[in-house]
ZATORMAR-519518 format. One line per 8 residues: their letters; for each residue x, y, z of N, C-alpha, C, CB. Coordinates in steps of 0.02 Angstrom, whole numbers. Glycine has a CB too. Layout:
BEGIN
a> X/Y/Z/X/Y/Z/X/Y/Z/X/Y/Z | ...
REM end
This chain:
BEGIN
xxxxxxxx> 1138/-3/1485/1193/2/1441/1241/-11/1502/1202/77/1395 | 1287/-44/1471/1355/-36/1514/1390/-6/1490/1392/-85/1531 | 1396/75/1529/1422/124/1544/1470/130/1580/1393/151/1558 | 1525/168/1572/1582/197/1604/1559/229/1677/1614/253/1554 | 1565/181/1746/1582/228/1811/1634/267/1808/1594/194/1871 | 1603/331/1845/1690/372/1868/1691/372/1939/1705/466/1843 | 1761/375/1972/1759/377/2050/1730/437/2037/1829/372/2102 | 1738/469/2101/1711/550/2120/1677/575/2083/1753/601/2126
xxxxxxxx> 1598/533/2097/1554/564/2037/1537/617/2064/1491/527/2011 | 1532/651/2145/1507/691/2160/1561/768/2106/1502/679/2246 | 1605/755/2084/1661/805/2053/1636/820/1978/1743/768/2053 | 1598/758/1976/1586/755/1880/1530/831/1868/1524/652/1842 | 1487/852/1908/1452/910/1894/1511/954/1880/1401/935/1951 | 1546/960/1935/1605/1044/1949/1625/1027/1882/1691/1051/2024 | 1656/965/1872/1723/962/1801/1656/982/1742/1778/847/1779 | 1608/943/1724/1569/970/1659/1545/1035/1662/1510/931/1642
xxxxxxxx> 1544/1074/1707/1504/1164/1712/1578/1193/1713/1442/1196/1804 | 1619/1181/1700/1683/1218/1710/1684/1202/1642/1746/1196/1764 | 1704/1140/1606/1702/1123/1538/1644/1190/1486/1668/1032/1540 | 1591/1164/1523/1542/1222/1494/1559/1294/1493/1482/1223/1529 | 1585/1323/1529/1596/1399/1555/1656/1401/1497/1622/1416/1655 | 1700/1353/1488/1738/1372/1459/1718/1381/1374/1787/1335/1480 | 1666/1328/1367/1642/1343/1278/1615/1413/1274/1571/1286/1245 | 1553/1428/1333/1532/1488/1336/1572/1561/1343/1495/1478/1380
xxxxxxxx> 1625/1534/1388/1676/1599/1358/1700/1635/1294/1727/1586/1372 | 1716/1570/1245/1719/1587/1162/1655/1599/1135/1748/1528/1116 | 1624/1550/1151/1532/1554/1110/1507/1624/1089/1460/1529/1172 | 1510/1644/1173/1465/1712/1179/1482/1776/1133/1471/1738/1254 | 1570/1787/1130/1581/1840/1084/1575/1813/1022/1642/1874/1092 | 1562/1773/1001/1580/1738/911/1505/1774/909/1594/1620/884 | 1443/1772/921/1378/1788/919/1366/1873/896/1349/1768/992 | 1422/1908/915/1437/1961/910/1501/2016/885/1424/1960/949
xxxxxxxx> 1543/1971/901/1608/2022/866/1595/1968/771/1731/2003/932 | 1575/1921/749/1605/1904/688/1580/1926/627/1606/1843/682 | 1586/1953/584/1542/1985/526/1499/1923/497/1593/2023/459 | 1445/1964/487/1375/1914/468/1371/1943/409/1298/1918/515 | 1415/1918/345/1424/1928/287/1387/1880/250/1487/1931/274 | 1374/1814/296/1322/1758/252/1247/1779/250/1321/1678/289 | 1242/1830/318/1151/1844/321/1132/1876/254/1121/1906/389 | 1179/1870/233/1129/1896/139/1083/1824/119/1210/1910/41
xxxxxxxx> 1019/1861/100/967/1813/74/1002/1760/48/920/1841/21 | 952/1694/85/993/1633/32/983/1629/-36/975/1561/48 | 957/1683/-66/930/1681/-131/991/1724/-168/847/1714/-136 | 1033/1751/-122/1117/1815/-147/1133/1800/-233/1225/1782/-88 | 1103/1840/-279/1148/1825/-329/1076/1812/-378/1212/1756/-312 | 1015/1777/-346/965/1779/-372/943/1832/-392/933/1757/-345 | 901/1854/-315/848/1899/-314/853/1964/-293/805/1876/-281 | 952/1968/-287/967/2025/-255/947/2036/-181/940/2073/-292
xxxxxxxx> 1013/2086/-130/1011/2085/-81/929/2139/-48/1086/2101/-69 | 895/2176/-88/857/2230/-48/803/2224/-60/870/2293/-55 | 776/2178/-118/720/2158/-131/697/2120/-199/689/2208/-121 | 631/2085/-183/626/2012/-224/647/2051/-306/523/1964/-220 | 661/1995/-337/682/1981/-422/592/1992/-461/724/1868/-437 | 614/2038/-494/543/2034/-523/565/2012/-597/495/2113/-520 | 513/1975/-603/525/1932/-677/447/1926/-745/544/1833/-642 | 432/1931/-796/384/1932/-838/366/1867/-867/398/1975/-883
xxxxxxxx> 310/1849/-859/282/1786/-892/264/1792/-972/214/1766/-852 | 323/1741/-1004/321/1740/-1065/289/1693/-1094/370/1743/-1085 | 266/1607/-1054/214/1577/-1083/165/1609/-1075/204/1522/-1067 | 102/1569/-1115/33/1578/-1116/11/1612/-1040/-2/1503/-1132 | 38/1564/-994/2/1567/-930/53/1542/-889/-66/1526/-925 | 46/1547/-797/99/1506/-759/30/1490/-714/182/1549/-720 | 64/1470/-692/16/1416/-639/40/1423/-563/28/1323/-662 | -14/1453/-526/-9/1473/-462/-33/1408/-416/-52/1541/-452
xxxxxxxx> 8/1403/-383/-23/1332/-324/-38/1346/-251/36/1268/-314 | -66/1331/-214/-59/1344/-112/-19/1326/-106/-98/1314/-50 | 16/1271/-98/73/1256/-60/127/1238/-124/57/1193/-1 | 213/1213/-105/246/1180/-151/243/1118/-145/301/1196/-155 | 198/1105/-188/213/1048/-233/167/1011/-276/238/1004/-199 | 164/989/-316/112/971/-374/39/930/-325/159/904/-444 | 36/917/-285/-26/900/-252/-64/944/-215/-17/854/-214 | -51/1012/-209/-82/1078/-206/-110/1086/-252/-50/1128/-198
xxxxxxxx> -183/1107/-247/-221/1140/-310/-198/1207/-326/-298/1146/-299 | -224/1227/-404/-219/1279/-424/-271/1322/-410/-205/1275/-477 | -248/1390/-368/-308/1446/-362/-278/1498/-405/-327/1478/-279 | -247/1504/-454/-262/1572/-494/-186/1549/-553/-253/1668/-429 | -200/1585/-573/-163/1569/-659/-137/1653/-672/-242/1536/-742 | -70/1676/-698/-40/1737/-718/-35/1715/-784/25/1761/-682 | -56/1778/-802/-53/1767/-891/8/1817/-935/-141/1795/-929 | 29/1785/-992/91/1823/-1037/63/1888/-1010/97/1815/-1137
xxxxxxxx> 147/1911/-992/144/2004/-1024/148/2033/-947/46/2040/-1078 | 104/1975/-872/102/2005/-825/201/2000/-775/27/1970/-790 | 194/2045/-740/231/2048/-702/224/2005/-641/233/2102/-695 | 298/1977/-607/285/1928/-540/351/1943/-491/283/1832/-563 | 330/1949/-440/388/1931/-377/420/1897/-353/385/1931/-339 | 468/1853/-342/504/1802/-317/505/1810/-255/562/1794/-341 | 488/1778/-208/486/1765/-132/530/1741/-111/443/1732/-107 | 527/1681/-116/555/1633/-78/597/1550/-119/489/1620/-31
xxxxxxxx> 617/1527/-95/620/1440/-131/614/1402/-74/699/1410/-174 | 574/1356/-86/581/1271/-67/586/1224/-109/530/1243/-35 | 637/1192/-125/661/1148/-149/660/1183/-227/627/1082/-130 | 640/1170/-279/613/1157/-347/547/1209/-336/594/1066/-365 | 518/1234/-308/455/1267/-278/471/1350/-274/439/1232/-196 | 433/1393/-287/470/1467/-294/415/1500/-266/495/1500/-376 | 380/1523/-219/336/1576/-195/353/1642/-237/347/1588/-114 | 289/1649/-261/284/1726/-306/217/1757/-270/268/1716/-409
xxxxxxxx> 235/1838/-306/184/1883/-289/151/1919/-358/215/1937/-237 | 95/1925/-364/67/1920/-438/79/2010/-437/-32/1879/-451 | 34/2048/-479/32/2122/-479/-19/2141/-440/25/2154/-544 | -71/2082/-436/-125/2117/-411/-131/2083/-335/-194/2110/-461 | -60/2078/-304/-75/2068/-245/-76/1984/-228/-140/2105/-235 | -90/1949/-260/-99/1844/-254/-30/1807/-258/-149/1801/-337 | -40/1788/-198/28/1742/-186/32/1664/-186/52/1757/-119 | 67/1613/-211/67/1563/-225/116/1520/-257/28/1566/-246
xxxxxxxx> 129/1475/-269/192/1422/-275/201/1407/-344/180/1351/-235 | 252/1432/-386/258/1398/-442/305/1358/-461/254/1429/-480 | 311/1310/-511/360/1265/-516/438/1273/-538/334/1227/-554 | 489/1235/-535/539/1300/-576/549/1269/-644/629/1318/-536 | 528/1226/-674/517/1242/-748/485/1294/-774/488/1199/-774 | 420/1292/-748/374/1360/-774/406/1408/-760/305/1375/-746 | 451/1445/-686/498/1509/-670/550/1507/-720/534/1511/-593 | 590/1461/-734/638/1451/-800/621/1485/-862/641/1380/-821
xxxxxxxx> 546/1494/-874/529/1512/-942/519/1570/-934/478/1482/-977 | 505/1606/-895/508/1686/-872/551/1742/-897/524/1689/-807 | 527/1801/-901/593/1841/-923/625/1905/-874/574/1875/-996 | 691/1893/-855/713/1980/-818/709/2021/-858/786/2000/-791 | 692/2075/-823/699/2150/-852/741/2187/-911/719/2183/-803 | 798/2135/-915/850/2159/-975/791/2109/-1029/962/2126/-964 | 748/2056/-1051/727/2020/-1079/762/1948/-1087/716/2052/-1123 | 827/1943/-1036/834/1847/-1045/815/1820/-995/907/1809/-1052
xxxxxxxx> 811/1750/-1035/780/1696/-976/804/1715/-926/795/1620/-978 | 750/1694/-853/790/1680/-788/816/1624/-773/758/1689/-737 | 867/1636/-756/927/1561/-739/920/1556/-673/1022/1569/-755 | 907/1518/-646/861/1493/-559/947/1447/-533/750/1402/-573 | 1008/1435/-492/1044/1398/-490/1016/1350/-431/1104/1429/-488 | 1043/1292/-426/1045/1250/-400/1083/1286/-331/1070/1196/-443 | 1070/1259/-288/1071/1258/-216/1154/1265/-208/1033/1186/-181 | 1214/1322/-165/1278/1313/-182/1299/1347/-103/1304/1353/-263
xxxxxxxx> 1377/1352/-105/1386/1351/-48/1347/1448/-14/1476/1328/-46 | 1333/1479/-62/1300/1534/3/1240/1494/22/1271/1624/-24 | 1211/1456/-12/1141/1450/18/1142/1385/86/1081/1426/-55 | 1224/1345/82/1251/1333/138/1242/1358/176/1294/1330/143 | 1281/1425/185/1294/1452/238/1255/1481/277/1328/1480/230 | 1191/1491/228/1116/1533/280/1071/1500/248/1093/1629/277 | 1048/1423/285/981/1412/242/951/1417/335/969/1316/175 | 873/1393/302/833/1375/372/850/1287/405/737/1382/349
xxxxxxxx> 842/1263/368/794/1188/400/864/1155/361/682/1159/360 | 881/1107/409/902/1041/397/913/981/433/943/1047/377 | 910/932/405/904/859/424/968/817/399/835/829/390 | 958/751/450/1028/709/443/1022/657/465/1085/731/470 | 1081/608/470/1076/550/497/1143/536/521/1049/503/454 | 1175/518/573/1226/507/585/1241/434/639/1243/570/604 | 1306/422/632/1334/352/662/1404/350/689/1335/298/607 | 1406/312/748/1471/319/764/1458/290/828/1505/389/759
xxxxxxxx> 1516/289/883/1540/270/960/1511/301/1007/1609/282/975 | 1472/260/1055/1456/318/1120/1476/264/1165/1366/356/1136 | 1531/290/1203/1572/241/1244/1568/169/1231/1555/247/1310 | 1580/148/1185/1595/63/1164/1528/44/1139/1620/5/1236 | 1473/92/1131/1412/64/1134/1388/83/1063/1368/90/1195 | 1352/56/1006/1353/88/937/1299/127/942/1349/41/875 | 1289/182/907/1224/228/909/1240/257/834/1219/294/981 | 1159/268/825/1122/300/756/1081/352/770/1078/251/716
xxxxxxxx> 1089/427/757/1057/484/780/1024/497/704/1110/546/817 | 973/522/730/937/566/653/921/640/707/832/515/604 | 908/682/656/918/766/688/891/801/637/1002/800/704 | 850/848/668/827/904/633/856/977/651/756/903/641 | 865/1038/605/894/1065/627/858/1152/614/956/1038/606 | 834/1204/646/807/1275/615/868/1327/627/731/1305/659 | 890/1342/601/940/1393/588/902/1476/599/969/1377/505 | 921/1513/646/881/1587/659/921/1630/630/867/1613/736
xxxxxxxx> 993/1617/642/1034/1672/600/1091/1611/573/1074/1751/656 | 1151/1654/505/1192/1618/486/1223/1575/549/1235/1658/448 | 1232/1599/599/1278/1591/696/1251/1562/733/1290/1654/750 | 1176/1550/711/1155/1499/785/1087/1472/776/1152/1546/866 | 1097/1414/776/1028/1371/766/1019/1327/844/1038/1307/687 | 964/1296/830/922/1228/863/928/1177/821/841/1235/875 | 926/1119/890/944/1067/853/882/1010/900/1040/1051/855 | 871/970/860/797/919/907/854/841/875/661/928/849
xxxxxxxx> 857/822/930/875/724/892/868/695/939/954/689/859 | 868/632/905/845/555/938/887/514/916/773/523/920 | 925/469/963/984/429/948/955/335/971/1059/469/1006 | 991/301/948/965/253/959/1036/209/995/927/229/893 | 1049/181/1046/1106/150/1055/1087/84/1067/1146/179/1104 | 1151/49/1061/1144/-41/1049/1224/-59/1091/1143/-76/933 | 1210/-92/1142/1258/-117/1162/1265/-196/1194/1271/-72/1198 | 1315/-227/1216/1289/-298/1235/1245/-285/1291/1348/-352/1256
xxxxxxxx> 1227/-276/1349/1213/-299/1393/1142/-237/1413/1280/-313/1435 | 1131/-179/1357/1086/-159/1358/1075/-106/1291/1081/-142/1419 | 1018/-88/1271/995/-16/1241/973/16/1282/947/-11/1192 | 948/70/1223/940/135/1243/923/187/1198/989/151/1272 | 857/220/1223/850/283/1165/856/342/1216/765/288/1113 | 879/415/1157/912/456/1187/868/524/1146/999/443/1178 | 842/569/1178/811/641/1158/860/696/1186/730/653/1194 | 891/748/1123/915/785/1147/895/856/1121/970/766/1146
xxxxxxxx> 888/918/1153/885/980/1119/964/1014/1129/819/1029/1154 | 984/1044/1093/1045/1089/1071/1027/1135/1051/1088/1072/1028 | 1077/1184/1081/1094/1237/1026/1158/1255/998/1075/1294/1047 | 1168/1254/931/1240/1263/913/1277/1348/888/1246/1210/849 | 1328/1358/898/1339/1392/878/1390/1408/836/1331/1408/908 | 1397/1437/756/1426/1435/697/1470/1484/690/1384/1435/650 | 1535/1477/701/1582/1561/702/1599/1580/621/1679/1553/753 | 1609/1523/575/1605/1534/509/1573/1505/478/1646/1532/484
xxxxxxxx> 1510/1525/460/1468/1494/417/1475/1507/350/1411/1506/432 | 1508/1538/318/1537/1557/267/1604/1496/237/1560/1631/288 | 1618/1476/307/1674/1426/264/1661/1358/251/1738/1419/297 | 1671/1346/186/1643/1268/159/1685/1215/207/1665/1250/62 | 1739/1213/241/1717/1172/308/1712/1202/396/1772/1113/308 | 1640/1212/391/1644/1234/446/1621/1219/523/1631/1273/430 | 1666/1250/554/1666/1236/625/1588/1225/664/1707/1299/657 | 1573/1215/714/1554/1225/745/1536/1202/839/1533/1229/705
xxxxxxxx> 1502/1228/874/1500/1202/936/1439/1197/971/1538/1234/972 | 1416/1155/1013/1355/1144/1038/1353/1129/1133/1329/1080/990 | 1298/1136/1137/1279/1147/1217/1201/1097/1212/1265/1254/1243 | 1182/1065/1263/1115/1061/1269/1081/1018/1329/1095/1038/1207 | 1018/985/1316/1014/942/1372/949/904/1337/1005/981/1453 | 953/831/1377/888/781/1364/897/729/1413/883/745/1285 | 870/688/1368/846/628/1418/873/563/1396/763/619/1422 | 873/512/1438/900/449/1404/865/387/1441/985/444/1411
xxxxxxxx> 826/332/1418/794/284/1423/835/225/1416/746/289/1384 | 836/211/1475/902/123/1458/870/59/1487/1000/124/1513 | 879/29/1447/834/-31/1435/871/-112/1438/802/-17/1358 | 893/-132/1489/947/-186/1512/910/-239/1479/964/-198/1600 | 963/-300/1443/948/-330/1433/947/-412/1463/961/-309/1397 | 989/-396/1514/1008/-452/1572/958/-499/1608/1037/-416/1627 | 970/-548/1619/891/-574/1640/927/-598/1728/847/-667/1572 | 994/-608/1736/1012/-633/1780/1005/-601/1847/1060/-648/1764
xxxxxxxx> 993/-530/1840/985/-473/1890/924/-434/1862/1055/-423/1898 | 866/-450/1891/791/-390/1868/820/-341/1876/714/-382/1915 | 815/-316/1808/851/-216/1825/780/-186/1768/981/-186/1769 | 759/-123/1805/718/-102/1771/722/-32/1739/672/-112/1803 | 678/-28/1690/734/34/1631/707/111/1668/701/35/1508 | 769/127/1642/793/185/1667/794/246/1643/839/179/1678 | 757/295/1667/756/379/1622/801/417/1663/672/429/1617 | 841/448/1634/889/511/1675/891/553/1623/974/493/1705
xxxxxxxx> 914/616/1650/923/667/1626/1011/702/1606/883/699/1672 | 1005/708/1578/1073/713/1516/1104/801/1518/1031/691/1411 | 1154/807/1499/1178/861/1481/1252/866/1417/1191/886/1549 | 1235/909/1387/1315/901/1354/1338/965/1310/1320/829/1296 | 1407/954/1304/1449/987/1275/1474/955/1212/1496/1000/1317 | 1473/1007/1161/1525/960/1106/1551/1017/1044/1470/880/1059 | 1598/969/991/1609/1033/943/1609/995/892/1675/1084/948 | 1619/1006/811/1601/960/750/1632/1007/701/1516/940/736
xxxxxxxx> 1630/997/666/1628/1006/597/1581/999/525/1666/979/592 | 1567/1037/498/1527/1013/443/1545/1036/372/1459/1033/455 | 1538/1000/326/1578/1021/261/1549/1010/203/1639/989/253 | 1525/1083/133/1495/1060/106/1521/1025/69/1465/1087/91 | 1469/984/20/1477/926/-35/1472/979/-84/1418/857/-41 | 1405/953/-115/1382/988/-179/1321/1003/-159/1384/949/-247 | 1291/1027/-198/1190/1046/-211/1166/1056/-126/1125/949/-257 | 1136/997/-101/1107/1020/-51/1146/971/15/1022/1016/-64
xxxxxxxx> 1199/950/-13/1228/904/40/1251/919/84/1265/871/30 | 1287/884/148/1334/903/175/1365/836/217/1313/964/210 | 1426/857/233/1465/800/255/1465/820/355/1558/801/204 | 1453/788/397/1461/814/472/1483/751/496/1392/846/514 | 1534/782/553/1571/743/601/1571/771/684/1644/741/571 | 1570/749/719/1551/783/791/1587/743/847/1466/781/807 | 1586/781/893/1611/746/982/1572/800/1013/1716/747/1016 | 1533/741/1066/1501/775/1131/1516/730/1185/1420/787/1127
xxxxxxxx> 1532/777/1238/1534/758/1313/1487/752/1342/1563/792/1352 | 1459/684/1368/1395/677/1416/1394/693/1477/1373/619/1422 | 1364/713/1522/1348/697/1575/1294/691/1603/1369/719/1598 | 1276/611/1632/1205/578/1636/1208/586/1713/1193/490/1602 | 1138/615/1712/1127/631/1803/1089/583/1814/1087/705/1836 | 1128/515/1851/1079/436/1856/1033/453/1914/1129/353/1880 | 969/437/1948/930/439/1992/958/411/2057/877/413/1969 | 992/367/2047/1037/339/2096/1112/376/2106/1047/268/2074
xxxxxxxx> 1101/455/2103/1174/481/2111/1225/451/2102/1187/499/2160 | 1223/407/2041/1279/397/2019/1298/423/1959/1286/345/2019 | 1320/456/1937/1332/496/1869/1372/482/1834/1345/554/1869 | 1374/470/1768/1436/456/1712/1427/508/1683/1438/393/1661 | 1503/489/1651/1547/548/1603/1553/499/1555/1628/587/1631 | 1517/509/1480/1524/472/1399/1543/526/1371/1456/437/1356 | 1579/493/1318/1597/528/1271/1580/480/1188/1677/548/1292 | 1555/539/1154/1498/517/1091/1583/534/1022/1388/604/1082
xxxxxxxx> 1578/504/970/1604/504/932/1531/492/849/1665/453/958 | 1522/541/824/1506/531/774/1498/551/686/1480/527/799 | 1479/529/636/1498/560/570/1446/544/547/1558/541/529 | 1411/561/484/1342/552/443/1332/598/390/1282/560/487 | 1284/609/344/1281/657/314/1191/685/310/1321/639/249 | 1196/738/270/1132/794/317/1130/815/245/1155/869/396 | 1051/856/242/1023/896/187/995/964/191/976/863/162 | 1003/997/185/963/1065/211/932/1093/144/1018/1130/252
x> 879/1141/166/833/1174/132/830/1252/121/782/1156/159
REM end
């Protein structure tokens, strides 16, 4: 890949880690000082904050599957008048527990025909900004510029808390003289997860494998380690969809001791669960 080489390469690690210290100086207090109002459960307002919500089966029966999907077998049937607890949600499937302790997954359409303790039909809301504030899984795709090369990225993230997540990403880079594959593992800090336009900061490490296209000079594929710091914004759109834009500054530790500093800009869409 035709990447920009920097003069005084020996100074690059110093500059990079100086930036890293600035990021960490701001990020670490965020973990301890910011309010964690978004840490209320993903289903706040549906289940309540302290215990799972109980509903009564109104249909002649309700089917419990072994997993969240119609492809999973039915292993138990709850009968009319029986009370069940709603434990968690996965898209349009809900994990429930019967009065005799059996746990399984119920489809949304069946759960909506149950009754609340007040005798009303159970109302299940679509994903809202509350779920955006704290969810467990997120996947998405981004596109943009990697120092004048085109880049496409696919990522998956796991949220430990509303303010802290980890992310694994794969990127494919396309340029005139070479292509490259990049794998990154990063930690993200979300200082204001309850905001509809929510900023984040990231640090991480990874590897990049460069595949030169030129035939004039026989160059071998090269695999190098890299590190990054960055920042971005996640914008809740509707339901389970997010717009995301980000900037990352990479330091590539070339095997030939010819370190490179790269700026990357990307934007795209993601979905949360």
